[in-house]
VOGU-3710 file (C-alpha; in Angstrom, 3 decimals, decimal comma):
1> xxxxxxxxxx> 60,431/129,630/101,327  60,059/131,536/104,611  56,349/130,747/104,661  57,109/127,055/104,309  59,503/127,192/107,240  57,005/129,156/109,379  54,269/126,646/108,658  56,525/123,958/110,094  57,264/126,014/113,200  60,971/126,317/112,455
11> xxxxxxxxxx> 61,259/130,132/112,361  61,874/131,912/115,658  62,079/135,594/116,495  65,260/136,877/118,139  65,824/140,586/118,856  63,439/141,538/116,064  65,016/139,212/113,507  63,562/135,981/112,167  66,061/133,153/112,590  66,296/129,395/112,494
21> xxxxxxxxxx> 68,247/127,618/115,219  70,300/124,642/114,087  71,610/122,040/116,503  75,372/122,136/117,168  75,698/125,637/115,640  76,234/128,535/118,057  74,942/131,190/115,634  71,432/130,838/114,146  70,576/130,967/110,463  69,539/134,572/109,704
31> xxxxxxxxxx> 66,454/134,576/107,453  65,084/138,116/107,909  66,999/140,901/109,617  65,353/143,152/112,203  65,050/145,905/109,569  63,270/143,523/107,171  66,291/142,946/104,916  67,622/139,622/103,670  71,043/138,020/103,995  73,137/135,462/102,197
41> xxxxxxxxxx> 71,475/132,871/104,406  68,103/133,904/103,021  69,065/133,839/99,354  70,980/130,566/99,686  68,031/128,885/101,445  65,643/130,250/98,807  67,849/129,023/95,966  68,100/125,589/97,565  64,280/125,423/98,030  63,695/126,480/94,398
51> xxxxxxxxxx> 66,117/123,932/92,955  64,613/121,125/94,998  60,931/121,987/94,602  60,727/123,671/91,218  63,692/122,307/89,245  63,447/118,887/90,915  67,236/118,641/91,163  68,619/115,285/92,284  72,060/116,481/93,341  73,053/120,072/94,028
61> xxxxxxxxxx> 76,793/120,749/94,278  78,139/124,027/95,630  81,729/124,722/94,539  83,309/127,383/96,765  86,445/127,809/98,822  86,950/125,753/101,968  86,377/128,753/104,260  82,625/128,551/103,558  82,333/124,930/104,669  80,617/125,874/107,947
71> xxxxxxxxxx> 78,010/127,998/106,182  76,965/125,190/103,854  76,936/122,609/106,638  74,409/124,815/108,451  72,438/125,331/105,232  72,143/121,609/104,506  71,253/120,817/108,130  68,465/123,404/107,986  67,136/121,865/104,761  67,059/118,413/106,382
81> xxxxxxxxxx> 65,285/119,846/109,423  62,707/121,364/107,081  62,256/118,046/105,291  63,583/119,324/101,973  66,486/116,853/102,055  66,439/113,279/103,400  68,191/112,628/106,693  70,513/110,139/104,976  73,148/112,257/103,241  73,704/109,558/100,583
91> xxxxxxxxxx> 70,051/109,415/99,555  68,752/111,527/96,676  67,930/114,326/96,391  71,125/115,431/98,015  73,256/118,542/98,397  77,041/118,689/98,716  79,714/121,282/99,206  82,789/120,728/97,011  85,249/122,970/98,781  88,639/123,877/97,371
101> xxxxxxxxxx> 91,865/125,153/98,888  93,711/128,380/98,315  95,606/129,367/95,205  98,893/130,820/96,422  101,151/133,191/94,532  104,382/132,507/96,404  105,354/132,971/100,026  102,008/131,507/101,160  100,213/134,619/99,844  96,847/133,823/98,308
111> xxxxxxxxxx> 95,103/135,255/95,289  92,120/137,316/96,423  89,464/138,113/93,847  88,300/141,230/95,698  91,722/142,782/96,174  92,780/145,342/93,599  96,380/144,088/93,469  95,295/140,580/92,394  95,551/139,930/88,677  92,180/139,420/86,931
121> xxxxxxxxxx> 91,610/135,998/85,422  91,729/137,383/81,906  95,235/138,712/82,560  96,355/135,313/83,861  95,001/133,663/80,717  96,678/136,164/78,424  100,006/135,723/80,190  99,703/131,934/79,996  99,103/132,227/76,269  102,050/134,621/75,814
131> xxxxxxxxxx> 104,418/132,401/77,796  103,267/129,349/75,885  103,877/131,153/72,614  107,390/132,090/73,746  108,153/128,439/74,491  106,791/127,351/71,104  108,926/129,915/69,298  111,955/128,806/71,292  111,410/125,284/69,949  111,077/126,523/66,377
141> xxxxxxxxxx> 107,331/126,130/65,903  107,061/129,631/64,421  108,799/128,197/61,353  106,493/125,179/61,133  103,136/126,876/61,777  101,347/129,836/60,306  100,869/132,859/62,627  97,212/131,898/63,064  98,082/128,267/63,864  100,793/129,417/66,270
151> xxxxxxxxxx> 98,273/131,593/68,150  95,750/128,770/68,281  98,359/126,325/69,556  99,659/128,792/72,152  96,113/129,412/73,352  95,311/125,696/73,588  98,528/124,922/75,451  98,431/127,989/77,719  94,776/127,718/78,694  95,045/123,960/79,013
161> xxxxxxxxxx> 98,089/124,267/81,278  96,245/126,707/83,528  93,108/124,565/83,759  94,988/121,306/84,259  97,198/122,789/86,991  94,051/123,743/88,881  92,316/120,408/88,350  95,225/118,027/88,992  95,607/119,042/92,642  93,316/117,623/95,257
171> xxxxxxxxxx> 90,684/120,334/95,572  90,943/120,223/99,362  94,571/121,363/99,378  96,205/124,644/98,453  98,725/124,965/95,657  101,200/127,578/94,472  100,509/129,209/91,137  103,555/129,160/88,833  103,764/129,423/85,055  107,112/127,630/84,741
181> xxxxxxxxxx> 105,776/124,545/86,451  102,479/124,621/84,543  104,159/124,916/81,139  106,857/122,308/81,760  107,093/119,550/79,158  108,008/117,027/81,825  106,030/115,720/84,717  102,337/115,939/85,513  101,388/118,890/83,286  98,940/119,556/80,477
191> xxxxxxxxxx> 101,874/120,128/78,127  103,098/116,582/78,698  99,606/115,157/78,177  99,124/117,195/74,996  102,514/116,009/73,770  101,438/112,386/74,216  98,057/113,121/72,639  99,791/114,690/69,646  101,949/111,593/69,309  98,834/109,396/69,265
201> xxxxxxxxxx> 97,163/111,589/66,628  100,324/111,538/64,520  100,455/107,754/64,564  96,770/107,436/63,691  97,269/109,871/60,817  100,369/108,133/59,472  99,165/104,559/59,774  96,851/104,946/56,782  94,017/103,151/58,561  90,443/104,228/59,232
211> xxxxxxxxxx> 90,276/104,108/63,011  86,468/103,986/63,047  86,587/100,889/60,851  89,261/99,310/63,018  87,165/99,892/66,115  84,399/97,784/64,580  86,367/95,112/62,725  89,840/95,097/64,242  90,974/92,519/66,761  93,456/93,491/69,437
221> xxxxxxxxxx> 96,421/91,214/70,081  97,833/92,177/73,470  100,938/89,990/73,422  103,546/92,278/74,921  103,556/93,060/78,638  103,366/96,798/77,936  100,388/96,245/75,619  98,560/94,349/78,329  99,439/96,957/80,937  98,121/99,739/78,706
231> xxxxxxxxxx> 94,967/97,788/77,904  94,290/97,122/81,582  94,801/100,787/82,396  92,320/101,791/79,679  89,739/99,540/81,303  90,056/101,591/84,500  88,700/104,758/82,868  85,083/104,199/83,889  86,202/103,421/87,427  88,236/106,644/87,563
241> xxxxxxxxxx> 85,299/108,722/86,303  82,945/107,085/88,792  85,336/107,759/91,670  85,780/111,375/90,577  82,009/111,877/90,423  81,265/110,064/93,661  83,952/111,816/95,690  83,777/115,085/93,735  87,515/114,926/93,086  88,430/115,887/89,497
251> xxxxxxxxxx> 92,100/115,227/90,262  91,310/111,489/90,121  90,684/111,801/86,377  93,835/113,910/85,983  95,836/111,278/87,817  94,356/108,596/85,567  95,270/110,570/82,415  98,819/111,224/83,602  99,410/107,562/84,416  97,818/106,615/81,110
261> xxxxxxxxxx> 100,212/108,967/79,307  103,213/107,483/81,093  102,004/103,957/80,374  101,469/104,881/76,728  104,947/106,431/76,501  106,463/103,234/77,837  104,320/101,195/75,447  105,285/103,481/72,559  108,971/103,041/73,348  108,938/99,267/73,754
271> xxxxxxxxxx> 106,562/98,032/71,024  107,463/98,081/67,325  104,708/97,738/64,682  103,921/98,394/61,055  104,266/102,122/60,501  105,797/104,843/58,422  109,504/105,035/57,697  109,753/108,061/59,937  108,399/106,155/62,892  110,394/102,947/62,427
281> xxxxxxxxxx> 113,654/104,056/60,846  114,472/107,745/61,069  113,466/108,039/64,717  114,776/104,555/65,432  111,844/104,339/67,799  109,194/101,605/67,927  105,613/102,683/67,214  102,530/101,799/69,268  100,456/98,786/68,337  97,378/98,919/70,459
291> xxxxxxxxxx> 95,256/100,429/67,693  96,498/98,189/64,858  95,311/94,619/64,287  97,816/93,841/61,517  101,512/93,101/62,007  104,178/92,030/59,562  106,231/88,896/60,204  105,232/88,695/63,844  107,750/86,435/65,610  106,869/83,916/68,268
301> xxxxxxxxxx> 108,221/86,233/70,967  107,029/89,827/71,092  110,425/91,058/72,280  111,878/90,500/68,813  110,706/93,982/67,889  112,125/95,875/70,876  114,693/98,456/69,868  118,026/98,389/71,652  118,166/102,046/72,665  118,224/102,085/76,453
311> xxxxxxxxxx> 119,461/105,655/76,635  116,314/106,744/74,828  114,176/104,452/76,915  115,289/106,389/79,962  113,360/109,356/78,581  110,244/107,534/79,740  111,221/108,265/83,345  110,324/111,913/83,614  112,753/114,086/85,521  110,758/115,776/88,217
321> xxxxxxxxxx> 111,361/119,192/89,646  113,990/119,311/92,371  112,652/119,734/95,882  114,931/120,722/98,753  114,302/121,101/102,436  114,993/124,726/103,284  116,190/124,947/106,881  115,555/128,669/106,677  111,795/128,207/106,306  111,688/124,653/107,714
331> xxxxxxxxxx> 109,703/123,462/104,695  110,416/121,386/101,608  110,322/123,722/98,619  110,598/123,440/94,863  114,080/124,623/93,950  113,690/127,885/92,040  117,124/129,458/91,436  117,749/133,165/91,040  119,447/132,584/87,712  118,643/129,362/85,873
341> xxxxxxxxxx> 121,872/129,703/83,914  124,151/129,819/86,960  123,479/128,438/90,442  125,317/130,110/93,308  126,336/127,783/96,133  128,402/128,650/99,213  129,830/126,126/101,670  130,866/127,041/105,204  133,775/125,009/106,636  135,023/124,889/110,233
351> xxxxxxxxxx> 138,275/122,902/110,407  139,555/122,731/113,971  142,015/119,980/114,833  141,620/116,607/113,138  138,674/116,208/110,795  135,898/114,193/112,393  132,853/112,374/111,095  130,682/115,494/111,210  133,106/117,398/108,950  133,225/114,501/106,530
361> xxxxxxxxxx> 129,454/114,089/106,368  128,827/117,784/105,808  131,389/117,834/102,990  129,948/114,725/101,322  126,364/116,011/101,496  127,314/119,379/100,012  129,275/117,576/97,308  126,266/115,359/96,591  124,090/118,422/95,981  126,851/120,008/93,882
371> xxxxxxxxxx> 127,134/116,875/91,735  123,391/116,481/91,308  122,850/120,092/90,244  125,529/119,624/87,611  123,918/116,346/86,576  120,656/118,233/85,994  122,478/120,511/83,578  122,958/123,566/85,777  126,144/125,580/85,721  127,152/125,879/89,373
381> xxxxxxxxxx> 129,474/128,392/90,992  130,522/126,705/94,236  132,452/128,766/96,787  134,050/127,096/99,807  134,754/129,470/102,704  136,941/128,501/105,681  136,027/130,024/109,045  139,366/129,350/110,781  142,713/131,047/110,251  144,706/127,819/110,707
391> xxxxxxxxxx> 145,957/127,281/107,158  147,538/123,927/108,003  144,225/122,621/109,314  142,503/123,907/106,200  144,990/122,070/103,977  144,478/118,854/105,934  140,724/119,268/105,531  141,087/119,641/101,756  143,198/116,476/101,636  140,691/114,516/103,722
401> xxxxxxxxxx> 137,644/115,455/101,654  139,668/114,753/98,521  139,996/111,164/99,728  136,204/111,107/99,988  136,012/111,992/96,273  134,513/115,431/96,883  134,790/117,624/93,796  137,013/120,685/93,992  134,756/123,746/94,331  134,913/126,635/91,879
411> xxxxxxxxxx> 136,557/128,873/94,496  138,197/128,229/97,877  138,563/131,203/100,217  140,546/131,498/103,418  139,098/133,042/106,549  140,686/136,424/105,790  139,402/136,607/102,218  136,149/138,310/101,354  133,333/136,582/99,528  133,389/136,974/95,753
421> xxxxxxxxxx> 131,462/140,003/94,590  128,600/139,951/92,092  127,756/136,316/92,864  124,223/135,658/94,110  123,985/132,562/96,245  120,956/130,327/95,997  122,189/127,773/98,532  124,249/128,031/101,690  125,493/124,691/102,997  127,058/123,833/106,336
431> xxxxxxxxxx> 126,750/121,298/109,110  126,040/123,157/112,350  122,919/124,419/114,066  124,073/128,048/114,383  123,956/128,597/110,621  120,585/130,367/110,622  121,456/133,107/113,167  124,869/133,532/111,522  123,244/134,093/108,129  120,816/136,592/109,586
441> xxxxxxxxxx> 123,572/138,428/111,459  125,876/138,674/108,439  123,333/139,326/105,723  119,720/140,319/106,070  118,773/138,447/102,936  121,201/135,534/102,980  120,905/132,617/100,586  117,436/131,539/99,528  118,022/127,950/100,650  119,829/126,835/103,779
451> xxxxxxxxxx> 121,212/123,305/103,322  121,989/121,627/106,667  122,639/117,977/107,407  121,761/115,967/110,493  124,551/115,482/112,988  126,120/112,134/113,822  125,289/110,844/117,279  128,274/112,525/118,932  129,043/115,092/121,618  129,943/118,318/119,821
461> xxxxxxxxxx> 130,691/119,405/116,267  133,319/122,102/116,815  135,498/120,439/119,466  134,873/116,678/119,166  134,554/114,774/122,428  134,667/110,964/122,119  134,131/111,561/118,431  135,147/109,435/115,458  138,054/110,858/113,503  137,859/110,596/109,739
471> xxxxxxxxxx> 141,494/109,570/109,315  141,156/106,738/111,815  138,135/105,434/109,938  139,692/105,567/106,461  142,759/103,782/107,816  140,491/100,748/108,197  137,857/101,358/105,528  138,128/102,669/102,009  137,049/106,351/101,854  134,438/105,472/99,228
481> xxxxxxxxxx> 133,007/102,884/101,645  132,638/105,674/104,208  130,878/107,775/101,576  128,590/104,845/100,768  127,856/104,607/104,501  126,756/108,259/104,428  124,460/107,769/101,416  122,556/104,999/103,187  121,088/107,590/105,559  119,187/110,668/104,374
491> xxxxxxxxxx> 121,337/113,743/104,772  118,939/115,393/107,242  118,594/112,333/109,469  120,882/111,719/112,445  123,724/109,367/111,581  124,658/106,631/114,036  128,253/105,542/113,561  128,328/101,735/113,400  131,163/99,354/112,548  128,800/96,630/111,227
501> xxxxxxxxxx> 127,131/99,201/108,950  130,531/100,281/107,623  131,296/96,621/106,981  128,059/96,306/105,021  128,922/99,368/102,950  132,336/97,935/102,176  130,776/94,598/101,200  128,147/96,320/99,045  130,818/98,230/97,119  132,835/95,055/96,727
511> xxxxxxxxxx> 129,797/93,334/95,203  129,147/96,201/92,776  132,755/96,467/91,630  133,216/92,705/91,413  130,280/92,775/89,014  131,716/95,700/87,031  135,130/94,034/86,900  133,556/90,833/85,603  131,663/92,843/82,997  134,812/94,718/81,978
521> xxxxxxxxxx> 136,856/91,543/81,584  134,148/89,794/79,580  133,526/92,729/77,243  137,163/93,851/76,782  137,893/91,605/73,748  134,772/92,929/72,038  134,634/96,517/73,340  136,024/98,209/70,217  133,620/96,356/67,930  130,790/96,983/70,371
531> xxxxxxxxxx> 131,392/100,737/70,354  131,299/100,750/66,546  128,179/98,637/66,569  126,246/100,944/68,888  125,160/103,063/65,935  123,074/100,151/64,724  122,355/97,724/67,526  119,537/95,802/65,894  120,740/93,069/63,548  118,791/92,144/60,439
541> xxxxxxxxxx> 117,809/88,760/61,809  116,863/90,239/65,202  119,312/87,940/66,984  119,846/90,321/69,874  116,316/91,567/70,325  115,650/89,449/73,397  118,773/90,743/75,043  117,788/94,268/74,037  114,600/93,980/76,076  116,687/92,680/78,975
551> xxxxxxxxxx> 119,085/95,603/78,556  116,276/98,122/78,709  114,969/96,434/81,843  118,397/96,512/83,478  118,880/100,210/82,751  115,397/100,982/84,027  116,209/99,106/87,234  119,423/101,076/87,660  117,873/104,490/87,134  114,288/104,110/88,304
561> xxxxxxxxxx> 114,818/104,923/91,967  117,610/107,347/91,155  115,332/109,438/88,919  112,459/109,328/91,412  114,243/109,634/94,759  116,949/112,214/94,072  114,548/115,049/93,101  112,716/114,490/96,388  115,212/116,242/98,660  118,145/114,005/97,644
571> xxxxxxxxxx> 116,785/110,738/99,025  119,733/108,402/98,543  119,064/105,708/101,127  117,341/103,230/98,781  118,913/104,019/95,405  121,516/101,245/95,568  119,133/98,632/96,921  116,311/96,609/95,433  116,230/97,174/91,675  119,892/98,191/91,572
581> xxxxxxxxxx> 120,946/94,963/93,279  118,719/92,995/90,922  120,569/94,597/88,007  123,887/93,427/89,432  122,513/89,886/89,389  121,291/90,279/85,816  124,694/91,598/84,727  126,409/88,553/86,211  123,999/86,276/84,363  124,608/88,152/81,107
591> xxxxxxxxxx> 128,376/87,903/81,543  128,051/84,130/81,851  125,903/84,042/78,716  128,464/86,096/76,805  130,920/83,214/77,052  128,461/80,850/75,372  127,164/83,140/72,614  128,734/83,204/69,175  129,410/85,916/66,599  126,389/88,196/66,144
601> xxxxxxxxxx> 124,695/87,384/69,427  127,931/87,831/71,359  128,552/91,241/69,792  124,989/92,375/70,457  125,224/91,271/74,073  128,549/93,097/74,412  126,855/96,280/73,163  124,126/95,826/75,752  126,605/95,320/78,578  128,547/98,438/77,583
611> xxxxxxxxxx> 125,335/100,472/77,729  124,356/99,006/81,093  127,831/99,758/82,433  127,409/103,394/81,414  124,087/103,607/83,257  125,570/102,088/86,424  128,618/104,356/86,404  126,405/107,389/85,759  124,424/106,736/88,937  127,565/105,940/90,926
621> xxxxxxxxxx> 129,179/109,105/89,575  126,401/111,393/90,798  126,550/109,731/94,215  130,335/110,167/94,252  130,874/106,402/94,454  132,448/105,870/91,038  136,117/105,079/91,450  138,733/107,224/89,750  140,950/104,132/89,406  140,391/100,896/87,511
631> xxxxxxxxxx> 137,881/98,399/88,862  140,639/95,920/89,630  142,715/98,465/91,524  139,684/99,599/93,516  138,940/95,998/94,502  142,561/95,559/95,546  142,255/98,665/97,714  139,119/97,261/99,356  140,960/94,008/99,977  143,961/95,792/101,498
641> xxxxxxxxxx> 141,641/97,705/103,808  139,962/94,459/104,872  143,325/92,864/105,620  144,408/95,949/107,537  141,295/95,668/109,719  142,126/92,037/110,480  145,683/92,918/111,469  144,545/95,799/113,658  142,048/93,527/115,418  144,743/90,935/116,072
651> xxxxxxxxxx> 147,109/93,583/117,413  144,447/94,867/119,791  143,825/91,340/121,073  147,554/90,710/121,501  147,890/93,902/123,504  145,263/92,575/125,895  147,621/89,620/126,686  145,020/87,004/125,748  146,583/84,000/124,003  144,916/80,715/123,240
661> xxxxxxxxxx> 146,906/78,268/121,117  146,851/79,317/117,464  144,451/82,180/117,839  144,149/85,282/119,918  140,778/86,604/120,906  138,133/86,807/123,575  136,851/83,258/123,864  133,105/82,803/124,037  133,260/79,025/124,301  135,431/76,113/123,240
671> xxxxxxxxxx> 133,615/73,614/121,040  134,225/69,886/121,180  136,741/68,454/118,740  135,232/66,878/115,626  136,743/63,409/115,335  135,636/62,955/111,736  137,625/65,928/110,458  140,102/66,080/113,335  139,381/69,780/113,653  139,149/71,710/116,871
681> xxxxxxxxxx> 136,692/74,562/116,780  136,703/77,591/119,032  134,389/80,554/118,995  135,691/84,010/119,834  134,826/87,618/119,204  137,152/90,344/117,905  137,067/93,940/119,115  135,196/94,793/115,915  132,364/92,539/117,008  132,914/89,688/114,540
691> xxxxxxxxxx> 132,185/86,164/115,748  134,850/83,937/114,211  135,711/80,249/114,080  139,240/78,834/114,039  139,789/75,505/112,289  142,877/73,532/113,356  143,505/70,461/111,208  145,592/67,747/112,896  145,233/64,660/110,705  147,954/63,468/108,331
701> xxxxxxxxxx> 149,385/65,773/105,690  146,696/68,461/105,530  148,727/71,497/104,523  147,704/71,317/100,861  144,018/70,941/101,705  144,086/73,711/104,301  146,003/76,024/101,993  143,683/75,183/99,098  140,566/75,950/101,114  142,040/79,156/102,470
711> xxxxxxxxxx> 143,032/80,405/99,009  139,590/79,655/97,572  137,838/81,339/100,495  140,035/84,412/100,008  138,734/84,584/96,428  135,201/84,466/97,808  135,518/87,273/100,337  132,391/89,378/100,223  130,209/86,581/98,833  127,067/86,673/100,940
721> xxxxxxxxxx> 126,255/82,972/100,573  129,706/81,483/101,234  131,162/81,119/104,722  133,731/83,886/105,103  137,334/83,632/106,200  139,150/86,450/107,977  142,732/87,588/107,909  145,396/87,223/105,253  147,574/84,413/106,628  147,364/80,632/106,981
731> xxxxxxxxxx> 148,595/80,078/110,533  151,097/77,289/111,205  152,475/76,074/114,543  153,987/73,042/116,288  152,141/71,286/119,098  153,945/69,926/122,150  153,896/66,515/120,427  155,662/67,944/117,388  152,596/67,853/115,138  152,239/70,711/112,656
741> xxxxxxxxxx> 148,767/72,208/112,643  147,287/74,799/110,333  144,445/77,191/110,893  142,706/80,325/109,719  139,857/82,448/110,962  136,366/81,652/109,720  132,806/82,605/110,558  131,213/80,492/113,256  127,815/79,080/112,311  126,045/79,218/115,647
751> xxxxxxxxxx> 122,859/77,671/114,221  124,601/74,483/113,105  124,236/72,665/109,800  121,308/72,281/107,446  121,558/68,501/107,910  121,107/68,807/111,666  118,131/71,104/111,212  116,505/68,636/108,792  117,004/65,748/111,214  115,629/67,793/114,119
761> xxxxxxxxxx> 112,526/68,804/112,164  109,474/66,625/112,924  108,764/66,213/109,213  109,952/67,623/105,919  110,402/71,372/105,582  107,481/73,456/104,272  107,850/74,650/100,686  108,627/78,251/101,682  111,614/77,111/103,754  112,858/74,781/101,008
771> xxxxxxxxxx> 112,638/77,601/98,459  114,515/79,999/100,737  117,399/77,618/101,485  117,616/76,314/97,900  117,978/79,852/96,560  120,711/80,662/99,091  122,626/77,481/98,210  122,428/78,265/94,489  123,662/81,811/95,101  126,639/80,418/97,014
781> xxxxxxxxxx> 127,411/77,985/94,186  127,179/80,794/91,670  129,867/82,720/93,548  132,072/79,608/93,643  131,592/78,852/89,938  132,338/82,465/89,017  135,840/82,155/90,497  136,378/78,959/88,490  135,678/76,122/90,959  133,186/73,270/91,343
791> xxxxxxxxxx> 132,388/72,424/94,961  132,461/68,657/94,365  131,296/67,686/97,859  128,114/69,640/98,465  125,659/68,021/100,857  123,365/69,044/103,695  126,201/68,880/106,215  128,253/71,384/104,208  125,537/74,020/104,361  125,887/76,075/107,544
801> xxxxxxxxxx> 123,139/78,122/109,164  123,493/81,548/110,732  121,024/83,600/112,778  118,951/85,778/110,456  118,336/89,448/111,197  115,307/89,608/108,903  111,734/89,124/110,027  109,864/85,883/109,506  112,846/83,514/109,259  115,245/82,161/111,868
811> xxxxxxxxxx> 118,316/81,276/109,820  120,139/82,009/106,605  122,327/79,477/104,793  125,905/79,592/103,487  127,933/76,867/101,779  131,261/75,818/103,286  134,038/73,192/103,142  135,516/74,106/99,770  138,828/72,365/100,454  137,835/69,573/98,076
821> xxxxxxxxxx> 136,717/71,963/95,310  137,761/71,146/91,747  138,973/73,748/89,309  136,712/73,943/86,287  138,538/72,486/83,298  141,436/71,140/85,366  142,361/69,487/88,645  141,971/65,977/87,245  144,345/64,757/89,908  142,009/65,963/92,647
831> xxxxxxxxxx> 139,477/63,148/92,292  138,781/62,701/95,975  135,097/61,846/96,326  132,499/63,299/98,629  129,322/62,131/100,347  128,150/59,197/98,217  124,432/59,894/98,448  124,946/63,367/96,997  127,368/62,390/94,211  126,295/62,698/90,584
841> xxxxxxxxxx> 126,231/59,632/88,296  129,120/60,901/86,160  131,351/61,498/89,192  130,775/57,938/90,412  131,287/56,302/87,029  134,333/58,116/85,644  135,255/60,808/88,150  133,933/63,682/86,008  133,293/66,891/87,891  131,628/69,859/86,215
851> xxxxxxxxxx> 129,221/72,567/87,280  126,371/70,108/86,576  127,735/67,907/89,380  126,902/70,616/91,919  123,438/71,036/90,389  122,791/67,323/91,022  123,826/67,785/94,653  121,397/70,697/95,004  118,580/68,454/93,768  119,401/65,791/96,371
861> xxxxxxxxxx> 119,521/68,460/99,099  116,072/69,714/98,039  114,715/66,136/98,207  116,339/65,803/101,632  114,642/68,988/102,841  111,237/67,918/101,554  111,288/64,304/102,787  114,033/63,969/105,455  115,551/61,199/103,318  118,104/61,070/100,538
871> xxxxxxxxxx> 118,090/59,066/97,305  118,382/55,273/97,912  121,875/53,809/98,090  120,929/50,906/95,828  120,898/53,073/92,733  124,676/53,464/93,015  125,374/49,707/92,901  124,739/49,360/89,178  127,424/48,428/86,709  129,648/51,374/85,876
881> xxxxxxxxxx> 128,875/51,299/82,166  125,141/51,411/82,895  125,158/53,613/85,962  124,732/56,986/84,327  121,720/55,923/82,306  119,901/54,048/85,050  120,314/56,374/88,016  116,925/58,014/88,468  116,511/59,440/91,970  113,015/59,131/93,304
891> xxxxxxxxxx> 111,259/62,500/93,111  108,680/62,717/95,909  105,054/62,763/94,714  102,563/65,540/95,450  105,163/68,314/95,441  103,402/70,359/92,819  104,265/70,909/89,178  106,822/73,668/89,790  108,793/71,764/92,431  108,713/68,573/90,357
901> xxxxxxxxxx> 109,935/70,366/87,243  112,699/72,026/89,277  113,912/68,657/90,583  113,800/67,139/87,102  116,116/69,913/85,918  118,497/69,261/88,815  118,464/65,461/88,631  118,586/64,830/84,886  120,720/61,767/84,100  122,925/63,538/81,557
911> xxxxxxxxxx> 124,907/66,568/82,790  124,042/68,605/79,708  120,322/68,130/80,403  120,505/69,738/83,837  119,577/73,352/84,361  122,184/76,050/84,871  122,299/78,078/88,064  120,808/81,086/86,262  117,945/78,992/84,895  117,250/77,496/88,301
921> xxxxxxx> 117,323/80,870/90,056  114,799/82,159/87,515  112,648/79,027/87,814  109,055/79,532/88,922  109,609/77,246/91,929  112,079/79,704/93,451  110,052/82,779/92,528
//
């Protein structure tokens, strides 16, 4: 090797040694020392030369720790300089260094193979086997297996856990060695993969089929979504192996296997097939189908075989280890308690003067951790220690945090009382930045984890200056709304106090509890039977199977983010958004369906709703947002708080001596009177920042209409797609001419009406805009129908536009003018018509108003948005007895199949042929 390098003139002499200088490297490659000896450089270069020239290797991979990266870079550069390797690093033959990170043994201390205190590998393997055997015995496998089988199983699991833990991490990063994590049955571990593999082997064994024969003759039928998902994932195996080989990253294959196992577990839970009695009856679990070509009595829809066991389905979502940010070490760490049977938690409280937002947030965050630890099954000893002697202030603090639904700790100690003896604390929680030096000063060891929250954007925590007092806030907003406001920001992030954000939290809670109240009312007549039925939720004829699949999906939506975000340092900000909100919509749709179902299907749906309710309340309970009162009473409390805010705003305006006719407020501008409705509109802003509109009717006898609209709008408070009214009173006053006028506060639509926007547009709206506005209108109608009213006069002019805060769109739509709404099933005397071009055939012929009437109006609005024109007037001049059959609004051509089908559902001649709001919202055109 050295002779080859000398012949190429690459070896130089330096201070008696023979070296090779490599560009960009300060130190040369030492080939022969001055005393004639050889070095690692020499042997490594010789080995590389031999493998390339004698063994004709195509790819040589050196697997060593990352610290040797520089050495191998120099080695490979020298080989290229010598012509042994091509200059292009991707051309064969090639050499690579697959470096790996450190293996830590806790506290960032690494295992060192040359240190005498490091455990030899054989000892690590033996301990892994022993620990695995202990776990197996704990689960009773010593009674199921022979001693020899138990040893073999323990060895397979223990060694496999050790190997997989090393391979699953990106080789470039370091990882902490820990047996408990490696041998866990949940999460990304070899034990979990082996558990899934054992399940697959069990099914193959019990199916009575020859798998080798099936592979050759069987035909897969991937009908169910989970079957297709599993099949697609299987097809990615070759790609995963290729990526692992190309990038020299074995963790890619581990990641593929873990995701495959999770996908298989989901598939196993959701797909029922032919199988043994144990698989299909005793376990009440569906069996996998991907390997079996035969099925008995396969229905048209695959969901007919989905078992209605959502609480078991949740087992698919693996509970991950809890990670907490430790302010003591300023790192996020896996929570490893001193005693797994009893967690010690201390909370430091400083209660000086009135409790402010910082006190409240610290208490809520500590309570959140307390609740979640208990939810995970830990027994928690929580000690609350007051730092101040003022007992009265301490009592007020306890009352305030009680309003915020904070759980009572195990022990509460005054400032003069000593900490409980013989209790080891894992976690110390407080809300101020001096906690770390205090802990060090008082106790050299302190708690293992220091749990601090980010401060609100305020002056000072101890003596609040221009701060926000908790009692002043909960006088306007429900305490649970304040708690919801806290959960929307991660506990370590700074919290900016904002009235609009508190309003949004209050509205979000109102939406959730309106949904739960609707569910409770709908299920109440069937709840007792539903609870009895839960033992056997699948009927013989499979009538509820479709709803069962929907139930499982709803529960997954509720818990998916909860199970994934909470273990990651209590990330609560997105738990009640996205999937959770989608579940609220699905519950509302199911409640509407419950009224139409009969007998068996109704009972099965009631069972499903009860189970979904339990999942929702479980998540709310851990977050501390589940009310201790009834749903109805909680909603009444939210309403009283909203009315109190209105009154306080009015009082503040009155105190400023600003008076303008029927309203008091800071006027932004006075709008021109609308001669058609004889209403005078004024825009003003309240101290809370709300832009409101006052409507003052002055034509004829309008009290009944004004009162009717006000009462309906009060029922719709909190509905995001209906124009909101404010306050709790219908104002009445006499003008100087003796005319009685009525008014109430409403939102002001500064972007005008949908009709005006259509007319101002150069041509019809693009499809994306039509879809967006149509969905918003349908959502508004759904809210109106849910409180028992048909709009009756919906048209483009009764859809108001508001500035949109989101990106990509300018306005959002809300329906308004519900004064002419008809009560579903009644109000026959209120036959006053609306805009003729938007009226349904049945309303024109015999004055019939049902929910289908509003659907017709939506169809005409969609046509209006697409074409800038409405249906022709001439179609309404037919004879009354022929009108309903002959009215066929012209559907614009070239809209596409989805839009055309949507309009056909809206504009069907017979009311019963039109789509429901739920069907339209789920239609492909809107999705």
